[in-house]
C-alpha positions in Angstrom: -18.0 4.4 21.2 -17.7 0.6 21.6 -19.2 -2.1 23.6 -17.3 -3.5 26.3 -19.6 -6.8 25.7 -18.0 -7.8 22.1 -20.7 -10.3 21.0 -18.9 -14.0 20.1 -18.8 -15.2 17.0 -22.4 -16.4 16.4 -23.5 -19.2 14.7 -23.8 -19.0 10.9 -26.9 -19.8 10.4 -28.0 -16.4 13.1 -26.5 -14.2 10.7 -28.7 -15.8 7.7 -32.2 -15.1 9.7 -31.5 -11.3 9.5 -31.8 -11.8 5.7 -35.6 -11.3 6.3 -35.7 -8.0 8.0 -35.6 -6.4 4.6 -37.8 -6.8 1.9 -36.2 -8.3 -1.4 -39.0 -7.3 -3.5 -37.2 -4.1 -5.1 -34.7 -4.8 -7.8 -34.1 -1.2 -9.1 -30.8 0.7 -9.3 -32.5 2.3 -6.4 -30.3 3.3 -3.0 -30.9 4.6 0.1 -29.3 8.1 1.8 -29.3 9.4 4.6 -28.6 13.2 5.7 -25.0 13.5 8.1 -26.3 16.5 10.3 -22.7 18.1 11.5 -23.3 20.3 14.6 -21.0 22.9 16.2 -18.6 21.0 18.0 -17.1 22.4 21.6 -17.5 25.9 22.7 -13.5 25.5 23.2 -10.7 23.7 22.0 -9.6 22.2 25.6 -13.9 20.6 25.4 -13.3 19.2 22.1 -9.7 17.4 23.8 -11.4 16.2 27.1 -14.1 14.6 24.9 -11.8 13.0 22.2 -9.4 11.2 24.8 -13.1 10.0 27.0 -13.9 8.6 23.6 -10.7 6.9 23.3 -10.5 5.2 26.9 -14.1 4.2 25.8 -12.8 2.8 22.5 -9.3 1.1 24.3 -10.8 -0.8 26.6 -13.2 -2.7 24.0 -11.3 -5.4 23.0 -28.0 -10.6 -5.7 -29.4 -7.0 -6.1 -27.1 -4.2 -4.4 -28.9 -1.1 -3.9 -27.9 1.9 -2.0 -29.6 4.0 0.8 -28.6 7.3 1.2 -29.2 9.5 4.3 -27.4 13.0 4.9 -25.4 13.2 8.0 -25.9 15.8 10.3 -22.9 17.3 12.3 -22.9 17.6 15.5 -21.4 21.0 16.4 -24.4 23.5 17.6 -25.3 21.6 20.2 -21.5 21.6 21.5 -20.8 16.8 20.6 -18.5 17.0 17.8 -20.4 14.1 16.6 -22.4 13.5 13.8 -26.2 12.6 13.6 -27.8 10.6 11.4 -32.1 10.9 11.3 -34.1 7.8 11.6 -37.6 7.8 11.1 -39.2 4.5 13.4 -42.2 3.8 13.7 -46.2 3.5 12.2 -46.8 6.0 12.2 -43.5 7.4 11.8 -41.2 8.8 14.8 -38.3 11.3 13.8 -35.1 10.7 16.0 -31.6 12.3 15.8 -29.2 8.9 16.3 -25.0 9.1 16.3 -23.5 7.9 13.5 -21.1 5.4 15.0 -18.5 3.2 13.4 -17.4 2.3 16.5 -20.7 -0.6 17.4 -22.9 -2.3 16.3 -25.7 -2.0 18.3 -28.7 0.1 16.8 -30.6 1.6 20.1 -32.8 4.4 20.8 -34.7 6.2 23.7 -37.5 4.9 24.6 -40.4 6.2 27.2 -43.0 4.1 28.0 -45.9 7.2 28.8 -49.4 6.7 27.3 -50.5 10.5 25.9 -47.0 12.0 26.4 -48.3 15.2 26.9 -45.1 16.5 28.9 -43.1 14.9 26.3 -41.8 17.0 23.0 -42.0 15.2 19.5 -38.3 13.6 18.9 -37.1 13.6 22.6 -37.4 9.7 22.6 -39.3 6.4 20.9 -42.9 6.1 21.8 -43.4 2.6 21.2 -47.3 3.1 22.7 -47.7 5.2 19.3 -46.7 2.8 16.6 -48.8 -0.2 16.0 -45.6 -1.9 14.5 -43.7 -2.0 17.0 -42.9 -5.7 18.3 -39.9 -6.5 21.6 -38.0 -9.6 20.3 -40.0 -12.6 21.8 -36.8 -14.2 24.8 -37.2 -17.3 23.5 -36.0 -15.9 19.9 -33.1 -17.2 18.5 -32.2 -12.6 18.1 -32.7 -12.4 21.5 -29.1 -14.6 21.4 -27.6 -11.5 18.9 -27.5 -9.2 22.1 -25.5 -9.0 25.4 -28.3 -9.3 28.4 -28.2 -8.8 32.3 -27.8 -10.9 35.0 -27.9 -14.1 34.5 -31.0 -15.9 34.1 -33.0 -12.4 33.8 -33.5 -12.8 30.7 -36.5 -15.1 30.3 -39.7 -15.9 32.8 -40.2 -19.4 32.0 -43.7 -18.3 33.5 -44.4 -15.8 31.4 -46.1 -15.9 27.6 -44.9 -12.5 26.9 -41.6 -12.5 27.9 -39.6 -9.4 26.3 -35.9 -9.9 25.4 -34.0 -7.8 27.5 -30.2 -6.2 27.1 -27.6 -4.2 28.1 -25.0 -2.9 25.8 -22.5 -1.1 27.9 -20.1 0.8 27.4 -15.6 0.6 29.3 -16.1 3.7 31.5 -19.6 1.9 32.3 -21.8 3.8 30.7 -25.2 1.7 29.4 -28.3 1.5 27.5 -30.8 -1.1 28.9 -34.1 -2.0 27.8 -36.0 -4.4 25.2 -34.6 -5.9 22.0 -37.5 -5.3 19.4 -38.3 -4.9 16.0 -40.2 -2.0 14.4 -40.7 -0.9 10.7 -38.1 2.5 9.7 -39.0 5.0 6.6 -35.9 5.6 4.9 -35.8 8.3 1.2 -33.9 6.9 -1.3 -31.9 8.4 -4.3 -34.9 9.0 -6.5 -36.9 10.3 -3.9 -39.1 7.5 -3.2 -39.5 6.6 0.4 -38.8 2.6 1.5 -40.2 1.2 4.5 -38.0 -1.6 5.8 -39.5 -4.1 8.4 -38.5 -5.5 11.0 -36.0 -3.3 11.4 -33.9 -5.0 14.7 -33.0 -2.3 17.9 -32.8 -1.9 21.3 -35.0 0.1 22.4 -33.9 1.5 25.7 -35.7 2.2 28.7 -32.7 3.1 31.3 -29.8 4.8 29.9 -26.4 6.0 31.9 -23.3 7.1 31.9 -21.1 10.3 30.2 -20.5 8.2 26.8 -24.3 8.2 26.1 -26.1 11.0 28.7 -22.7 13.8 28.5 -21.4 16.8 26.1 -21.3 14.2 23.1 -24.0 13.0 23.4 -26.4 16.6 23.2 -28.9 16.5 20.6 -28.9 12.4 20.2 -31.5 9.7 21.0 -29.4 7.3 20.5 -26.8 5.7 18.8 -26.8 4.1 14.9 -24.4 1.4 15.4 -22.4 1.1 12.0 -19.8 -1.5 13.0 -18.4 -4.6 11.6 -21.1 -7.0 13.7 -24.2 -8.7 12.5 -26.2 -6.4 14.4 -25.1 -3.7 12.8 -27.7 -1.3 10.7 -25.4 -1.2 7.6 -25.1 -5.3 8.4 -28.9 -5.5 8.5 -29.9 -4.1 5.6 -26.9 -6.2 3.4 -28.7 -8.6 1.7 -31.0 -6.0 0.8 -29.0 -2.7 -0.2 -25.4 -4.1 -1.1 -23.0 -4.8 2.2 -21.1 -2.1 1.9 -21.8 1.5 3.2 -20.2 5.6 2.5 -20.2 8.8 3.9 -19.1 11.9 3.5 -18.0 14.8 5.9 -18.4 18.1 4.9 -16.3 21.1 6.6 -18.3 21.9 9.3 -16.3 25.3 9.3 -18.6 26.5 6.6 -20.9 28.7 7.3 -23.6 27.8 6.5 -21.9 23.6 6.1 -21.8 21.4 3.0 -24.5 19.1 3.8 -22.9 15.3 4.3 -24.3 12.4 3.4 -24.6 8.5 4.5 -25.0 6.0 2.4 -25.9 2.8 2.4 -25.2 0.3 -0.4 -23.3 -0.5 -3.8 -24.4 0.4 -7.1 -25.3 4.2 -6.4 -21.1 4.7 -5.9 -20.0 2.7 -8.5 -20.3 5.4 -11.2 -18.2 7.5 -8.3 -15.5 5.3 -8.4 -14.9 4.7 -11.6 -14.5 8.2 -12.3 -13.1 9.2 -9.1 -10.7 6.7 -8.8 -11.2 5.8 -5.8 -8.4 4.6 -3.9 -8.0 1.0 -1.8 -6.8 -0.7 1.1 -7.4 -4.0 3.1 -9.5 -4.0 5.3 -7.6 -5.8 8.6 -9.7 -7.8 11.4 -9.2 -8.2 15.0 -10.3 -10.9 17.0 -10.4 -9.5 19.8 -12.4 -5.7 18.6 -14.6 -7.5 16.0 -16.4 -4.6 15.7 -13.6 -1.9 14.5 -12.7 -1.5 10.8 -8.6 -1.2 10.9 -6.6 -0.3 8.4 -3.1 -1.0 7.7 0.0 2.1 8.3 3.6 1.2 6.4 5.0 4.5 6.7 4.0 8.1 7.0 5.6 11.0 5.2 5.9 14.9 6.3 6.4 16.9 3.1 7.2 14.3 1.2 9.9 12.7 3.5 9.5 9.5 5.2 10.0 9.6 9.0 11.7 7.0 11.1 8.8 5.4 12.8 9.1 1.3 14.2 6.6 -0.8 11.6 5.5 -2.6 14.7 4.5 0.6 16.2 1.3 0.1 13.1 0.6 -3.5 14.1 -2.2 -5.6 16.1 0.1 -7.5 18.9 -1.1 -11.2 19.8 -2.6 -9.1 22.8 -4.9 -7.3 20.8 -3.2 -3.8 21.2 -2.2 -1.8 18.4 -3.2 -1.3 14.9 -5.1 1.6 13.3 -8.6 2.6 13.4 -10.9 4.4 11.5 -13.7 6.2 13.6 -16.6 8.3 12.9 -17.1 9.2 16.6 -14.3 10.9 17.7 -12.6 14.5 16.2 -9.4 14.7 16.1 -7.0 12.1 15.6 -4.1 10.2 18.1 -1.6 8.6 17.3 0.6 5.4 18.8 2.9 8.3 21.1 6.4 6.9 19.0 4.8 7.7 16.0 2.9 10.9 16.9 7.0 12.0 18.6 8.1 11.5 15.2 4.9 13.4 13.3 5.6 16.6 16.0 9.2 16.6 15.5 8.9 16.7 11.6 6.8 19.6 11.8 8.3 21.4 14.3 11.1 21.3 12.1 9.0 22.3 9.2 6.5 25.2 9.9 7.6 28.4 8.9 5.2 30.3 10.7 6.2 32.0 14.3 5.0 28.8 17.4 2.2 31.0 19.5 2.8 33.5 22.7 0.5 31.5 24.1 -0.3 28.2 22.8 -3.8 26.7 23.6 -3.6 23.7 26.7 -3.6 20.2 25.5 -2.2 21.2 21.9 1.5 20.8 21.5 2.5 22.6 18.6 0.1 25.7 18.4 1.2 28.5 15.4 0.5 32.8 14.9 -1.3 32.9 11.5 -2.0 36.6 12.1 -2.0 39.3 8.7 -0.9 35.1 6.5 -4.5 34.6 4.1 -3.7 31.0 3.2 -1.3 30.0 5.5 1.1 27.3 4.7 1.3 23.9 6.3 4.1 21.0 6.8 2.2 18.4 4.0 0.9 15.1 6.2 0.1 11.5 4.3 -0.4 8.0 5.2 0.7 5.3 3.3 -1.9 2.1 3.7 -1.4 -1.0 3.3 -1.3 -1.9 -1.0 0.5 1.1 -1.4 -2.7 3.5 -1.0 -1.9 6.9 -0.4 -4.3 9.2 1.8 -2.7 12.8 2.0 -5.2 14.7 3.8 -5.4 18.7 3.1 -3.8 20.8 6.0 -6.9 22.2 7.6 -7.7 18.2 8.2 -5.4 18.2 11.1 -4.3 22.0 12.3 -7.4 23.7 13.8 -8.0 27.0 14.9 -7.9 26.9 18.7 -8.3 31.0 18.5 -8.7 33.8 16.9 -5.4 33.5 14.5 -4.4 30.5 16.4 -3.7 27.6 14.7 -2.7 24.1 16.4 -1.4 20.4 15.4 -5.5 18.3 15.9 -3.0 15.2 16.1 -2.9 13.6 20.4 -1.0 11.2 21.4 -1.2 7.9 22.8 0.6 5.5 24.8 1.9 2.0 23.1 0.4 -1.0 25.1 -2.5 0.8 25.9 -4.3 0.5 22.6 -4.6 1.4 18.9 -4.0 4.7 16.9 -7.7 6.2 15.6 -8.3 8.2 12.7 -11.3 10.7 14.0 -14.0 12.6 11.8 -11.3 15.3 11.2 -9.6 13.8 9.4 -12.1 12.4 7.0 -13.3 15.5 5.8 -14.0 15.9 2.0 -13.5 12.0 1.1 -15.4 10.2 -0.1 -15.0 7.1 2.1 -16.1 3.5 1.4 -16.6 0.4 4.1 -16.7 -2.9 1.5 -17.8 -5.7 4.1 -17.9 -8.3 1.3 -14.4 -7.3 -0.4 -13.1 -6.8 3.1 -11.9 -3.3 1.6 -11.7 0.6 3.2 -12.3 3.3 0.2 -11.7 6.9 -0.3 -11.4 9.6 -3.1 -11.2 13.2 -2.5 -14.0 14.1 -5.2 -17.1 12.7 -5.0 -18.6 14.3 -2.1 -20.6 16.8 -3.8 -22.4 14.6 -5.9 -25.7 15.0 -5.3 
């Protein structure tokens, strides 16, 4: 989920002003964690494909003391969303909200309500700003107001009013948008030791007008906003950077297991250092695209199926002078999408090497489906990506073959037209890996181990 209004490069001192958002007194090696809540994606595989195609169109159109914060990540399966949700507690007293965890955008925003008694609204349905003693909109002349896109020119400030709030308008490529007040608030987070950490002046969008399928449709079921985890200065990890380390990591556990194991989003670095040493984290550089500065790009050098390198032209993986191409890690997309020339090669290689019978009735929208009836442990071709600096990402077959009907498994990879966008490694392909996004070192790390650790 990516903003059309990509923020231009801002003056360095504005970035420094975010340092006061977090208290820097805590000098322990404690770190914060958030649970990622995963809900059952879709009632049918065609719903998943429809959602991801829409999500992809949104993506394509958008051109010190290090501590760690850790929180559970919830998968979006039970509400038919396919997203992973993070619980955020805002305000004084606290109000709990579920936000979509999105590495493809920057703004943290929540659905807000201006009601006074709110008797007709259930707790958690929105953020009730009037009920919080610590809520405050940024003033329109505040330097922070320059960090967000605004509605029509001239509507930002009213010079005749003493209290004129900063109004934002954050739009998405499909026309979806959220508008409201760019504000600051206290958020309460759980540290790895079980202690609560209060962070004051978290900058976020208090949205009073929210329209469009990206933020109101099936993919958004059960959510009250978005936690932007992108590379921009207003993203959640960027705001926590000085206090908790300018990096974050997460594990997305297999949502097909019932009950699904808990996943976590961790903000910070100290808590992960032992995991990195113990579990041999592999790293590849994060690449940049000036046309899409919020995205986490990685470089793919080659793809192999059953150990055999496919004859894919390396230019397929490059970002061109117009900002097209490249490969993005996106937590908000379920399936994986590859540039069409690469996809055709991968599909042909799988067709040649699959030993199971082709399904008599393939699932609509999928090019390769096999019948696994009577097979206890289906043997499927092995897919690997060799990345820049020669690290190798080798996901298990369950990350790219999904059961779309009883005893029918389909290749969960889709093509992208060359020149229209970029390849995307979605959250299904990421499952079971500890993934780290280190912005200071500009690198992306991954390990098949470490997810089960507390």
